N, C-alpha and C positions, 0 to 999 in steps of 0.2 A: 205237900205243903198247902195250907188253906189260902184262899184268895185274900182274906183279911191280913194274914201274916205277910204275904207277898207284897201287898200294898203298903204295909207299914215299913217294910224293908226298902222298897224302891222309891216311895214318895212319902216320907214322914211328915213333911209340912202339910201336904194335902190331907193326909189322914188325921192330923190334929185339927185342921179346920173343919173337916167333915164331922168329927166327933163333937166339936163345939156347935156346929150348925144343928146337929141332931138333938143336942142337949137343950139348946135355946128354943127349939120347936117342940119340946116335950115329947120326943120320940114319935111324932106324928108321921114322919117320913122314914123310909127304910134306910139302913146304913149305906146301901148301894146308891140310892138316889142322892143322899147327902154327899157321898164321895164324888159323884159326878158333878154336882153343883159346886163343890169346893174346887174341883179340878178346873172347871170353867172360870171360876173367879180368879184363880191363881195363874191360869194359862189361857187368856182370852183368844190366843191364836189357834186354839183347838176347837173353836165354835163351828167352823165348817165341817168337821168330822161329825158333830152332833146333827148338823142340818142334813147330812147325807145318810139317812136311814136309821139313825139312833133316836130314840124317843127322848124328849126333854125330861129333866128331873121333875117329879111331881111334888 
């Protein structure tokens, strides 16, 4: 099972927001970076995980 399909199944709201973010930025960022950005927007309580070794979305 691909990562994108798994993300759609487990977090459809995050995936839709990531798709919208990527479309509004004219595909300047990767889908993975858009998904991480959407995840942090919808779940701000996960910011500490990003701060501990994960690079911020570009």
